[in-house]
Structure formats: structure tokens, C-alpha cells
C-alpha positions as CSV (number, residue, x, y, z in Angstrom):
1,X,141.3,136.1,56.1
2,X,142.3,136.1,59.6
3,X,144.6,138.6,60.9
4,X,146.0,139.9,64.2
5,X,148.3,142.4,65.4
6,X,149.9,140.6,68.4
7,X,153.4,139.4,68.5
8,X,153.1,137.2,71.4
9,X,151.4,134.0,69.9
10,X,152.3,130.6,70.8
11,X,153.6,128.4,68.0
12,X,151.1,125.7,67.2
13,X,152.2,122.9,64.9
14,X,150.1,119.9,63.8
15,X,152.3,117.4,62.2
16,X,151.1,114.3,59.7
17,X,150.0,111.2,61.3
18,X,151.4,108.6,59.3
19,X,148.9,105.9,58.6
20,X,150.9,102.4,58.3
21,X,153.7,102.5,55.6
22,X,152.0,104.8,53.2
23,X,154.5,106.9,51.9
24,X,152.0,109.6,50.4
25,X,151.8,112.8,52.0
26,X,148.8,115.1,52.6
27,X,148.1,118.4,53.5
28,X,146.7,118.9,56.9
29,X,145.8,121.9,59.4
30,X,149.1,123.4,60.7
31,X,150.5,126.9,62.0
32,X,154.1,127.8,62.2
33,X,156.0,130.7,63.8
34,X,158.8,132.8,62.1
35,X,160.9,134.6,64.4
36,X,163.0,137.7,63.1
37,X,165.9,139.4,65.1
38,X,168.5,142.1,63.8
39,X,171.5,141.5,66.7
40,X,170.3,144.9,68.6
41,X,168.0,143.2,71.0
42,X,164.6,143.4,68.9
43,X,162.8,140.4,68.2
44,X,159.4,139.7,66.5
45,X,157.6,136.9,65.0
46,X,154.7,136.4,62.6
47,X,152.7,132.9,62.0
48,X,151.9,131.2,58.7
49,X,149.5,128.5,58.4
50,X,146.5,126.6,56.5
51,X,143.4,125.3,57.9
52,X,140.3,124.0,56.1
53,X,138.2,126.1,58.5
54,X,139.9,129.3,57.4
55,X,137.7,131.7,55.1
56,X,140.0,134.2,53.8
57,X,137.7,136.8,55.7
58,X,138.9,139.6,57.8
59,X,138.1,139.4,61.2
60,X,137.6,135.6,61.2
61,X,139.5,133.4,63.8
62,X,140.8,129.8,63.9
63,X,141.5,129.9,67.8
64,X,142.1,132.8,70.4
65,X,145.8,132.8,69.3
66,X,145.2,132.4,65.4
67,X,143.3,135.8,64.4
68,X,144.1,137.7,61.7
69,X,143.8,141.4,61.8
70,X,145.5,144.2,59.7
71,X,148.4,146.2,61.0
72,X,149.1,149.6,61.4
73,X,150.9,151.4,58.6
74,X,154.7,151.1,59.1
75,X,156.4,153.9,61.2
76,X,158.7,156.2,59.0
77,X,162.1,155.3,58.1
78,X,165.5,156.8,59.1
79,X,168.5,156.6,61.3
80,X,166.2,155.8,64.3
81,X,163.7,153.8,62.5
82,X,161.8,151.1,64.0
83,X,162.2,147.7,63.2
84,X,159.1,145.7,61.8
85,X,158.2,142.7,60.2
86,X,154.8,141.9,58.5
87,X,153.2,139.2,56.0
88,X,151.7,140.3,52.6
89,X,150.5,138.6,49.5
90,X,153.1,138.6,46.4
91,X,150.2,138.2,44.2
92,X,148.5,141.1,45.8
93,X,145.1,138.8,45.6
94,X,144.2,138.7,49.1
95,X,143.1,141.3,51.5
96,X,146.0,142.3,53.6
97,X,146.0,146.0,53.3
98,X,149.0,147.2,55.4
99,X,150.1,143.7,56.1
100,X,149.3,141.1,58.9
101,X,151.2,139.2,61.8
102,X,149.1,135.9,61.1
103,X,148.3,134.7,57.6
104,X,146.3,131.3,57.7
105,X,145.2,130.4,54.0
106,X,142.4,128.2,53.5
107,X,143.2,124.6,52.9
108,X,141.4,123.3,50.0
109,X,143.4,120.3,48.4
110,X,146.6,118.6,48.9
111,X,148.1,119.7,45.9
112,X,147.8,123.4,47.0
113,X,150.7,125.7,47.1
114,X,150.7,129.0,48.7
115,X,153.4,131.7,48.9
116,X,153.8,133.9,52.0
117,X,155.6,137.3,51.4
118,X,157.8,138.1,54.5
119,X,158.7,141.8,54.7
120,X,161.0,143.1,57.2
121,X,163.0,146.2,58.2
122,X,166.0,146.3,60.9
123,X,166.6,148.9,63.5
124,X,169.6,150.5,61.6
125,X,169.7,150.9,58.3
126,X,173.5,150.1,58.7
127,X,173.1,147.6,61.0
128,X,173.4,143.7,61.3
129,X,171.4,141.4,59.2
130,X,168.1,140.2,59.8
131,X,167.9,136.7,61.1
132,X,165.0,134.5,60.4
133,X,164.3,131.3,62.6
134,X,161.7,128.4,62.8
135,X,161.1,125.2,64.6
136,X,162.7,122.2,63.2
137,X,160.8,119.3,62.0
138,X,159.0,121.0,59.1
139,X,159.7,118.2,56.7
140,X,156.7,116.0,58.3
141,X,154.3,119.1,58.3
142,X,151.3,119.6,55.6
143,X,153.0,118.8,52.1
144,X,156.6,118.6,53.6
145,X,157.9,121.4,51.5
146,X,158.9,124.7,53.1
147,X,161.3,126.9,51.4
148,X,162.5,130.3,51.6
149,X,163.3,132.0,48.2
150,X,164.0,135.5,47.1
151,X,160.8,136.3,45.1
152,X,163.4,136.7,42.0
153,X,163.8,133.0,40.8
154,X,166.8,132.4,42.6
155,X,168.7,135.8,41.5
156,X,169.8,136.8,44.9
157,X,170.2,133.5,46.8
158,X,169.1,129.7,45.9
159,X,166.0,128.5,47.5
160,X,166.5,127.5,51.4
161,X,165.0,124.4,52.3
162,X,163.6,125.1,55.8
163,X,163.4,121.4,56.9
164,X,167.1,121.1,56.1
165,X,167.7,124.2,58.4
166,X,166.3,126.4,61.1
167,X,167.8,129.8,60.5
168,X,168.6,132.1,57.6
169,X,170.6,135.3,57.3
170,X,169.4,138.0,55.1
171,X,171.6,141.0,54.5
172,X,170.8,142.1,51.0
173,X,168.3,145.3,51.6
174,X,167.6,147.9,54.2
175,X,164.4,149.3,53.6
176,X,161.0,147.6,54.2
177,X,160.2,147.9,50.5
178,X,162.8,146.2,49.4
179,X,163.8,143.7,52.1
180,X,161.4,140.6,51.8
181,X,161.6,136.9,51.4
182,X,158.4,134.6,49.8
183,X,157.9,131.2,52.1
184,X,156.7,128.9,49.6
185,X,154.8,126.0,51.3
186,X,153.4,123.1,49.0
187,X,154.6,119.6,47.9
188,X,158.1,119.0,48.8
189,X,158.4,116.0,46.5
190,X,161.9,115.9,44.8
191,X,161.5,115.8,40.9
192,X,164.0,114.9,38.1
193,X,163.9,115.4,34.5
194,X,166.2,115.0,31.5
195,X,166.3,116.9,28.7
196,X,166.5,115.5,24.9
197,X,169.9,116.5,24.2
198,X,171.1,115.1,27.4
199,X,169.5,111.8,26.9
200,X,171.0,111.8,23.4
201,X,174.5,112.7,24.3
202,X,174.8,110.2,27.4
203,X,177.8,108.4,27.1
204,X,180.3,105.7,29.2
205,X,183.8,106.6,30.5
206,X,185.2,105.6,26.9
207,X,182.9,108.5,25.4
208,X,180.8,106.0,23.7
209,X,177.4,107.5,22.9
210,X,174.3,105.6,23.9
211,X,176.4,103.0,26.0
212,X,175.6,102.3,29.7
213,X,178.3,102.1,32.2
214,X,179.3,98.8,33.3
215,X,179.2,97.6,37.1
216,X,183.0,97.1,37.1
217,X,185.2,98.8,39.7
218,X,187.5,101.5,38.1
219,X,189.6,102.3,41.1
220,X,190.0,101.7,44.8
221,X,190.4,104.0,47.6
222,X,192.7,102.5,50.3
223,X,194.2,103.1,53.7
224,X,197.7,101.4,54.8
225,X,199.9,101.6,57.8
226,X,203.5,100.7,57.7
227,X,205.6,100.7,61.0
228,X,209.2,102.0,61.1
229,X,211.7,99.3,62.0
230,X,213.1,98.6,65.3
231,X,216.1,100.9,64.8
232,X,214.5,103.8,63.2
233,X,214.9,104.9,59.4
234,X,216.1,107.8,57.5
235,X,214.5,106.8,54.3
236,X,211.5,104.9,53.4
237,X,210.4,103.3,49.8
238,X,206.8,102.4,48.6
239,X,206.0,100.5,45.4
240,X,202.5,99.7,44.2
241,X,201.1,97.6,41.3
242,X,199.0,100.5,40.4
243,X,199.1,104.5,39.8
244,X,198.5,106.2,43.0
245,X,197.4,109.7,44.1
246,X,197.1,110.4,47.8
247,X,198.8,111.7,51.1
248,X,201.7,109.9,53.2
249,X,201.5,111.1,56.8
250,X,203.2,110.0,60.3
251,X,201.3,108.7,63.2
252,X,203.1,108.5,66.9
253,X,205.5,111.0,65.4
254,X,206.7,113.6,68.2
255,X,209.1,115.0,65.5
256,X,206.2,116.7,63.6
257,X,207.0,115.4,60.1
258,X,205.0,117.1,57.4
259,X,202.6,115.2,55.4
260,X,203.8,114.5,51.7
261,X,201.2,114.5,48.7
262,X,201.8,111.9,46.0
263,X,200.1,112.1,42.6
264,X,200.1,109.7,39.7
265,X,203.1,107.6,41.3
266,X,203.9,104.0,41.4
267,X,207.1,104.3,43.2
268,X,208.3,106.8,45.5
269,X,211.4,107.0,47.9
270,X,212.0,110.0,50.3
271,X,214.9,110.8,52.3
272,X,213.5,111.6,56.1
273,X,214.9,114.5,58.4
274,X,215.0,114.1,61.3
275,X,215.1,110.2,61.2
276,X,212.0,108.4,62.0
277,X,211.8,106.6,65.5
278,X,211.0,103.1,66.0
279,X,207.5,104.2,67.0
280,X,206.3,106.0,64.2
281,X,203.6,104.5,61.7
282,X,203.8,105.8,58.2
283,X,200.1,106.0,57.1
284,X,199.2,106.2,53.4
285,X,195.7,107.1,52.1
286,X,194.7,107.5,48.4
287,X,193.1,106.0,45.4
288,X,194.7,103.5,42.9
289,X,193.9,104.0,39.4
290,X,192.9,100.3,38.6
291,X,189.6,98.4,39.9
292,X,191.4,95.8,41.9
293,X,192.8,95.4,45.3
294,X,196.0,97.2,45.9
295,X,199.4,95.2,46.2
296,X,203.0,96.3,46.7
297,X,206.2,96.3,48.7
298,X,207.4,99.0,51.3
299,X,210.3,99.2,53.4
300,X,212.8,101.4,55.2
301,X,216.7,102.1,55.2
302,X,218.9,103.5,57.8
303,X,222.4,105.1,57.2
304,X,222.7,103.3,53.7
305,X,221.4,99.9,55.1
306,X,219.9,97.6,53.0
307,X,215.7,97.8,52.4
308,X,214.2,96.5,55.5
309,X,211.1,95.1,54.3
310,X,208.1,95.6,57.2
311,X,204.6,94.0,57.6
312,X,201.7,96.2,56.0
313,X,198.4,96.6,57.3
314,X,195.8,97.5,54.9
315,X,193.2,99.3,57.1
316,X,190.5,99.5,54.2
317,X,190.2,99.0,50.8
318,X,187.1,99.8,48.8
319,X,186.7,99.2,45.2
320,X,185.0,102.1,43.3
321,X,182.4,102.1,40.5
322,X,182.3,104.5,37.9
323,X,179.2,107.0,38.0
324,X,176.3,105.5,35.8
325,X,174.8,107.7,33.0
326,X,171.3,108.0,31.6
327,X,171.6,104.7,29.6
328,X,171.9,102.7,32.9
329,X,168.4,104.1,33.4
330,X,167.1,103.6,30.2
331,X,168.6,100.1,29.7
332,X,167.1,99.3,33.3
333,X,163.9,100.5,32.3
334,X,163.2,98.0,29.6
335,X,164.2,95.2,31.6
336,X,161.5,95.9,34.3
337,X,157.9,95.2,34.2
338,X,157.1,98.4,32.3
339,X,153.7,99.8,32.5
340,X,152.6,100.0,28.8
341,X,150.1,102.9,29.8
342,X,153.0,105.6,30.2
343,X,156.6,106.1,29.2
344,X,158.7,104.2,26.4
345,X,156.8,101.1,26.4
346,X,154.2,102.9,24.4
347,X,156.7,104.5,22.1
348,X,155.6,107.7,20.7
349,X,153.0,108.5,18.1
350,X,149.8,106.3,17.8
351,X,150.3,102.3,17.6
352,X,146.9,101.9,15.9
353,X,145.7,102.7,12.4
354,X,144.5,106.2,12.1
355,X,142.8,105.6,8.6
356,X,143.7,104.1,5.2
357,X,145.6,105.8,2.5
358,X,144.6,106.2,-1.3
359,X,145.4,102.6,-1.7
360,X,143.5,101.2,1.2
361,X,146.6,100.6,3.1
362,X,146.1,101.3,6.9
363,X,148.2,104.1,8.1
364,X,150.0,103.8,11.3
365,X,152.4,106.8,12.6
366,X,154.3,105.3,15.3
367,X,157.8,104.7,16.6
368,X,157.8,101.6,18.8
369,X,161.0,101.7,20.6
370,X,161.2,97.9,21.3
371,X,164.8,98.2,23.0
372,X,166.6,101.1,24.5
373,X,169.1,100.9,21.6
374,X,166.0,102.2,19.3
375,X,165.8,104.9,21.8
376,X,169.5,106.2,21.4
377,X,169.4,105.5,17.5
378,X,166.6,107.7,17.3
379,X,168.1,110.6,19.2
380,X,171.8,110.6,18.1
381,X,173.8,110.0,15.0
382,X,177.3,111.0,14.3
383,X,177.9,111.3,10.2
384,X,181.1,113.3,10.3
385,X,178.8,115.7,12.4
386,X,176.6,115.0,15.5
387,X,173.1,115.2,14.4
388,X,170.5,115.3,16.8
389,X,166.4,115.3,16.9
390,X,166.2,119.0,17.0
391,X,165.4,120.3,13.6
392,X,162.0,121.6,12.3
393,X,159.0,119.6,13.9
394,X,156.4,118.1,11.9
395,X,154.2,114.8,12.2
396,X,154.9,111.4,10.7
397,X,152.9,111.5,7.5
398,X,156.0,112.2,5.1
399,X,159.9,111.0,5.4
400,X,162.0,111.8,2.6
401,X,159.2,112.8,0.2
402,X,157.4,109.4,0.3
403,X,154.4,109.0,2.2
404,X,154.7,107.1,5.3
405,X,152.3,104.7,6.6
406,X,154.0,102.0,8.6
407,X,155.1,101.4,12.2
408,X,158.8,102.3,13.0
409,X,161.0,100.9,15.5
410,X,163.3,103.8,15.5
411,X,164.1,106.6,13.3
412,X,167.6,108.1,13.2
413,X,167.7,111.7,13.0
414,X,169.8,111.6,9.7
415,X,166.8,109.7,8.4
416,X,164.4,112.0,9.5
417,X,163.9,114.3,6.7
418,X,160.6,115.4,5.4
419,X,161.4,116.2,1.9
420,X,164.3,114.3,-0.1
421,X,167.9,115.9,0.0
422,X,166.8,118.5,2.4
423,X,169.5,119.8,4.7
424,X,167.1,120.0,7.4
425,X,167.6,116.9,9.5
426,X,166.1,115.8,12.5
427,X,162.6,116.3,14.0
428,X,162.3,118.0,17.5
429,X,158.9,116.9,18.2
430,X,160.3,113.2,18.0
431,X,163.0,114.5,20.3
432,X,161.2,116.3,22.7
433,X,158.0,113.9,23.0
434,X,160.7,111.0,23.4
435,X,162.0,112.8,26.3
436,X,159.0,113.3,28.0
437,X,157.9,109.9,28.0
438,X,161.3,108.8,29.2
439,X,160.7,111.5,32.3
440,X,157.4,109.9,33.0
441,X,158.6,106.2,32.8
442,X,161.6,107.0,35.1
443,X,159.5,108.8,37.8
444,X,157.1,105.9,38.1
445,X,159.6,103.2,37.7
446,X,161.6,104.1,40.8
447,X,164.8,105.7,38.7
448,X,164.1,109.1,40.1
449,X,163.3,110.0,44.0
450,X,159.4,110.8,43.5
451,X,156.7,109.3,41.7
452,X,154.2,111.4,40.1
453,X,155.6,113.4,37.4
454,X,153.2,112.3,35.0
455,X,150.3,113.6,37.1
456,X,151.7,117.2,37.7
457,X,149.0,119.8,36.6
458,X,150.7,122.5,34.1
459,X,150.2,126.2,35.6
460,X,152.3,127.9,33.1
461,X,151.9,130.6,30.8
462,X,150.6,128.5,27.9
463,X,147.2,129.2,28.7
464,X,145.9,126.3,26.2
465,X,147.3,123.7,28.4
466,X,146.8,125.2,31.6
467,X,144.8,122.6,34.1
468,X,146.2,119.3,32.0
469,X,148.4,116.9,33.5
470,X,151.8,115.8,32.0
471,X,149.9,112.7,31.1
472,X,147.3,114.2,29.2
473,X,150.0,116.7,27.1
474,X,152.0,113.5,26.1
475,X,148.7,112.1,25.3
476,X,147.9,115.2,22.6
477,X,151.5,115.2,21.7
478,X,151.2,111.5,20.6
479,X,148.1,112.4,18.6
480,X,150.0,115.3,16.9
481,X,153.0,113.5,15.9
482,X,150.6,111.0,14.5
483,X,149.1,113.6,12.6
484,X,145.7,113.1,14.2
485,X,145.0,116.3,15.9
486,X,146.6,116.6,19.4
487,X,147.3,120.6,18.5
488,X,145.3,123.3,20.5
489,X,142.7,125.0,18.9
490,X,141.9,127.5,21.6
491,X,142.4,130.3,22.6
492,X,143.4,130.7,19.0
493,X,144.4,128.3,16.3
494,X,147.8,129.3,16.3
495,X,149.4,126.1,17.7
496,X,151.9,124.2,15.2
497,X,154.3,121.4,15.5
498,X,157.2,123.5,16.2
499,X,155.3,125.5,18.8
500,X,154.4,122.0,20.4
501,X,157.8,120.8,20.3
502,X,159.3,124.0,22.0
503,X,156.5,123.7,24.8
504,X,157.6,119.9,25.4
505,X,161.1,121.1,25.7
506,X,160.0,123.5,28.7
507,X,158.5,120.8,30.5
508,X,161.5,118.6,30.2
509,X,163.8,121.3,31.2
510,X,162.0,122.2,34.5
511,X,163.5,119.5,36.7
512,X,166.7,119.0,34.7
513,X,170.2,119.7,35.9
514,X,173.4,117.9,36.5
515,X,173.4,114.3,36.4
516,X,174.3,112.2,39.7
517,X,172.5,109.5,41.4
518,X,171.5,108.6,44.7
519,X,172.0,104.9,44.4
520,X,173.4,102.2,42.1
521,X,175.6,99.5,42.1
522,X,174.8,97.0,39.5
523,X,171.1,97.3,40.6
524,X,168.5,100.1,40.4
525,X,170.0,103.2,39.2
526,X,168.1,106.4,40.8
527,X,169.2,109.9,39.8
528,X,169.2,112.6,42.7
529,X,166.4,115.2,42.8
530,X,166.6,118.5,41.2
531,X,163.7,120.7,42.5
532,X,160.9,120.2,44.7
533,X,157.4,120.6,43.3
534,X,156.5,123.4,45.4
535,X,159.7,125.5,43.6
536,X,158.4,125.0,40.2
537,X,157.1,127.9,38.1
538,X,155.0,125.9,35.7
539,X,153.8,122.8,37.8
540,X,151.6,122.4,40.8
541,X,151.0,118.9,42.3
542,X,147.4,117.3,41.7
543,X,147.4,115.6,45.0
544,X,149.3,113.4,47.2
545,X,152.8,112.5,45.9
546,X,154.0,109.0,46.4
547,X,157.3,107.2,46.6
548,X,157.8,105.0,43.5
549,X,156.6,101.6,43.9
550,X,160.1,99.8,42.5
551,X,160.0,96.6,40.8
552,X,163.5,96.0,39.8
553,X,163.9,94.0,36.5
554,X,166.4,91.2,36.1
555,X,169.7,93.3,35.3
556,X,172.4,90.5,34.9
557,X,172.4,90.8,31.1
558,X,173.7,94.2,31.8
559,X,175.7,94.0,34.8
560,X,177.4,90.6,35.0
561,X,180.1,90.1,32.6
562,X,180.0,87.3,30.4
563,X,182.5,84.4,30.6
564,X,183.1,83.9,26.7
565,X,183.3,85.9,23.8
566,X,180.5,85.6,21.6
567,X,179.4,87.4,18.2
568,X,175.4,87.5,17.7
569,X,173.1,87.3,14.7
570,X,172.6,90.8,13.4
571,X,169.0,92.1,13.8
572,X,166.8,92.9,11.9
573,X,167.8,90.6,9.3
574,X,167.2,90.7,6.5
575,X,167.4,94.5,6.8
576,X,167.0,97.7,5.0
577,X,168.9,100.0,5.3
578,X,170.2,99.7,8.8
579,X,171.0,96.8,11.2
580,X,172.7,96.4,14.6
581,X,175.5,94.1,15.4
582,X,176.0,92.9,18.9
583,X,178.9,91.0,20.5
584,X,180.0,90.2,23.7
585,X,183.7,90.1,25.4
586,X,184.7,89.0,29.0
587,X,187.2,91.8,29.3
588,X,188.0,95.0,28.1
589,X,189.6,94.5,24.3
590,X,190.5,95.6,21.1
591,X,188.1,95.0,18.3
592,X,188.0,95.0,14.8
593,X,184.5,94.6,12.8
594,X,184.5,94.5,9.3
595,X,181.8,93.6,6.6
596,X,182.6,91.8,3.5
597,X,180.5,91.0,0.0
598,X,180.4,87.6,-1.7
599,X,183.8,88.5,-3.3
600,X,185.5,88.8,-0.1
601,X,186.0,92.6,-0.5
602,X,185.7,94.8,2.7
603,X,182.7,96.9,2.0
604,X,182.7,98.5,5.6
605,X,184.6,98.8,8.8
606,X,182.6,99.1,11.8
607,X,185.3,99.1,14.2
608,X,189.0,99.4,13.5
609,X,191.2,98.1,16.5
610,X,188.7,100.1,18.8
611,X,188.8,99.6,22.7
612,X,185.7,98.2,24.2
613,X,184.4,97.4,27.7
614,X,183.8,94.2,29.0
615,X,180.2,93.1,28.4
616,X,177.8,93.3,25.7
617,X,178.4,95.8,23.0
618,X,176.9,96.6,19.9
619,X,177.7,98.5,16.4
620,X,175.2,99.7,13.8
621,X,175.6,99.2,9.9
622,X,174.1,101.6,7.5
623,X,173.7,99.8,4.2
624,X,172.1,102.7,2.2
625,X,175.0,102.5,0.0
626,X,175.2,98.9,-0.5
627,X,173.5,96.7,-3.1
628,X,170.9,94.1,-2.4
629,X,172.7,90.9,-1.5
630,X,174.2,88.3,1.1
631,X,177.2,89.7,3.1
632,X,179.4,88.9,6.1
633,X,180.8,90.4,9.2
634,X,183.8,89.1,10.8
635,X,185.0,90.5,14.4
636,X,188.5,89.9,15.5
637,X,189.6,90.7,18.9
638,X,192.8,91.1,20.6
639,X,194.7,90.5,17.3
640,X,193.3,87.0,17.1
641,X,192.3,86.0,20.6
642,X,188.8,85.6,19.2
643,X,187.3,85.3,15.7
644,X,183.8,84.6,14.3
645,X,181.8,85.4,11.2
646,X,178.1,85.7,10.5
647,X,175.9,85.9,7.6
648,X,173.3,88.5,6.8
649,X,171.1,89.8,4.0
650,X,170.1,93.2,2.8
651,X,167.0,93.6,1.1
652,X,165.9,96.9,-0.8
């Protein structure tokens, strides 16, 4: 450990050299000076850094200005206490003694994370706060991740991105023992994960769970200007073709007319006092509640005259799309060239036989997920109440007291019952492993800000998994779900399927948060990042992080509105006991869809005058209570605008 008493060090910053167009980062030698002042005229500084030549030995030096030495003890506190700032190690593992002014850590690998504890004390216990400052441009230094944290997991203040700002004011504590911040330096790659329940419950604007949001405008932002007539006006009238919320203001107005807020109106008339002069322009900015360009008529009156219509100028009109949901990412992933070594392309469990049963038949414990609909069908079911995959965890050897030996496309939570007639619905291991693989795929395919979630290394409290990558953990979980090992046997043989599911849940939650998007528009949906790898308490980087190499799929089947109505053949067909029925509509419409037996009797109503969005839609039929046989399903759109019938076969 290299240590120094000098506070007159010059700042040294060694920035990354970017080679070509590579987007990967790698940690390089660097040092950064951090300044402290308390408003009394006192200033001081410390230096943090990483060097491959640092040996962590007291007395070693990197250069004449980068020498580490132990500082003398902190002066006594009191009304006239001496201000102080110094560095220590929050883990207590490094030989800091009383603290140091220069802390240069040994740079070993690109995935390295270091935490520098900065302690400080101001001149007056009741004086101004401590202000810390540093150079700009830290985003291109070393791993790109520099953060000030409170050392308490964000209890006192949220993490501060030192690349986004160059100073921070700390006013929480007074004494040296209590006044500190931790400076975290490491992988600045922003990660994003989704919990199993957030994937399961994702819905479109109409509240339909499992449905992606159409790339169809839902409103319009606009700005229009309406000049007052030559003779002035004492009243103005506006009328739009849609409901508007916004504000009316007055330009070139010498009389100081106050702005007027409007909300939920299509028509508005207002008397004006004093009268508007002829040079005044009425400005209206707002939002219309439909996804089409604004139309309307506007005019003025003066002293009871007839309405005088004037030319209206639309300065801008911007159609606004709805915010997408997790289903947009899921459906898009299945249209991309999915890397079958990760993510949903492999499904969950093991796709190969793990042996044979007593009758010599091969045993396959696997959920293949050929379509995104199969994922959502597995994670969510509404049957009088919402049912999710969060029940008791177990492997796939038994379903409803029967031996399970076949590959499944999906497995709804109400069907995920280990023993027949058991009230314990759902299997948490299915839900959490599905979410983990979704998160791995989303990271690799460019739907989150950074690739490499699968390569993160676990460093959390569960010692059985420490040092393993997310990819390796998912592989073990696949084996566990397939009843083919996978559960840790060390340090003790205490791992169960329930404990494994709970563990996977902590991984899925680490970078989860409110859903928002960095980009969308009927193309690649990219969710915003939640937290940098350097700020994770359970993960560390395994090396350089890369921006995702995005190969978008052909999303036309998702976001292009069909030109005609259509009713597709159900799949699978024949089926037992569930099947999916798809239909397309070129516009939002009221749909009724019923199932009939051979006698023409209605045996199921799948949609009863229900509104569906333009595009592809689907409903599911559960034939568990129906007899084997031939059935017909009929769709009726907008009370007869479109009708169609298809035949299907239920075989039990």
C-alpha cells in the first residue's frame, strides 16, 4: 500500500485509449484527486487510484507524487476542531492505520471493484456542510463507474454518479467517526432485470395481460397560433375534433392577459378583458386524446359581432406512442435470431432425455417455449383469481400425481400441481428460472443497456454459488428443474428446490425497478438501466462489458396493422386440454368469440362484446371440462362487420 502525508499532489488522470470502434471497457492505471472544503476557507484533498504496479505495501511509491504513507492521528474535536479529510478501507482489510491521503490499489483484472472510504471533519461542528469535488470526464477513466455512496445501501442518500456531476454536498454528520462517504470504482455498465411477477403481470393499455403494446399513436402533442383579427376581439372561440388538455397564452400582448389552463375540453369560449389588440396572437399548446393530427375551427367576436374565423398555424404536431411493456421485449426476442445457447430459446429444464422410466420410455423434463405466448401462458393465469408461478418449488417429475416424462411447450400455473386436487398451485422454480433466462436473453439481444448479465459473477452471501457466473447458475437450475442434480451439495447438503427458487429470485431482483424505455417506436424495445454493476452487492463483473450487438428481427408481424380481418386455425389442433385461437383486426373493434359443439350449442364464450386492439390478438380455450370430439369456434366483429368459423378437435 503506497501512502503519503502530502496534500499538494497534482492530479493525474490516465484515460482510456479507445481502439477502433470497440465498445468494451478495460480498467487501466489511473489516479484522481478529490477535493474537500467546508466554506470557511479550508480546503484539502486526497487521491484515489489503481495501478498494476501497486503492491499494497506501505512505503511503496508509484511516482514522486503518488506515495502512500500513514497520516498522524486525527486532532482532538471541539468548538475549534481542526478540519480533516483522509482515506480508509471500509472492510478493514488493508493496512491503513490512522488513514492515508493517497490510496492506490493494485489493479489485478478488468472486473475489479474497489471501495475507498473517505472520512472528513469540518472546522466548525455547527458550520457549513462539506463539499467534495473532482474532475469531469470520469466516464472514460478505468471501468467507467465512479460513484459516491453513503455506505448504508442508500439509506441516507442515493448513489451519486461522479461522471454525471463534479461535486457533492454532504451535511449529515459532524464528527470524523460519523462523517464519511464510500467511493465505489468499477464496472459502470448499467444493467436491467425483471422479476418473474413483473413479466407475468405485464399488460397493454387495455389491461390485457400478456399482450404487447401496439406501435399505434394514442395522442398528439400540438402547438397552434391564432392571430387576433384586425379590429381586435373581446371573445374567442376554439373547437377541436378531440378532447384537449393544455394551456392558452397570449403573445405580443401589452395588456398582460394571464394564461388559461384547459382540461378535458373539445369546445371552449372565453370573454376577454381588456379586449385583445389586433397584434396579439393566441397560442395554444396541449395534447389531444387521440392518435391523429389535430383539426378544428377557431375564431373571435367583438361587441357581439358574428364569429370571425381566422387562419390557424400549426407550429408543431407530434403523434405520441404508448409506452411499451415487457411483452414487447418478449415478442421481439422471439423474432430475432435468438442465440440458442442462452435465454428463452432453450426453454427451461433439459431438452434431452435424462433416462428411461420403468416402461422403458425416455424421460424429458423440459418446457420448450416455442413462442412468447407460451411464456406468458406459463407465468400467468386468471381463473376467478390471479394465479402465478410462485407456489412450492419442485422438479418436473410429477404433475397432478402422474409421472411426467414428456417435453412441454408451456405449463400454466393452475396446471402446475404436483399432487392431484392439491390447493398449492404454481411452481416458483419454474417462474424464477424463466425470469432469469429472460433477463439473460434481454441483455444479450440489446433490450437492456448492457450485454454481459449472463457473465456476471455472484459474490453474495450464498457461499455455495460464490464465484459462479449467472450462466453457470442457470445451467445448474436447469438440471435441478429436470430432476437431474443441480442442487449444491457443499458446504452442507441443505439445498432444496424451494431454497434454489428463492435464490434465483434474489438474482432477478438485483437490477429490477420501474419499467421505462430508452428507445422504442415499433422497432427494437430497449429498457432503461436500473443500476451499474459496480453498485451491486451480489454481483461483480467478470471482465470487459460490451454494448449489446443488436440484430433486430423483422417486427412487421407485431407492429404493422393488418389490412383485413382474419380468424386463424387454432394451435395445437388436435388439442388436449388447452389451445390458442388467434385473430387479426385492422382497427380497434368489439369482438365476440364463442365455441359450439356439433349440436350447435354454445359450450364456451371466450370473448363477449370485448374491445380488442388493432393487430394480432389471441385467446385461450381450456377444454378440461369438455368431452372428446369436434367443435367449432365463431368470431363476430362489430356486430356482423366480420364473421368467420373454424373447426377444431379435442382428443383426450
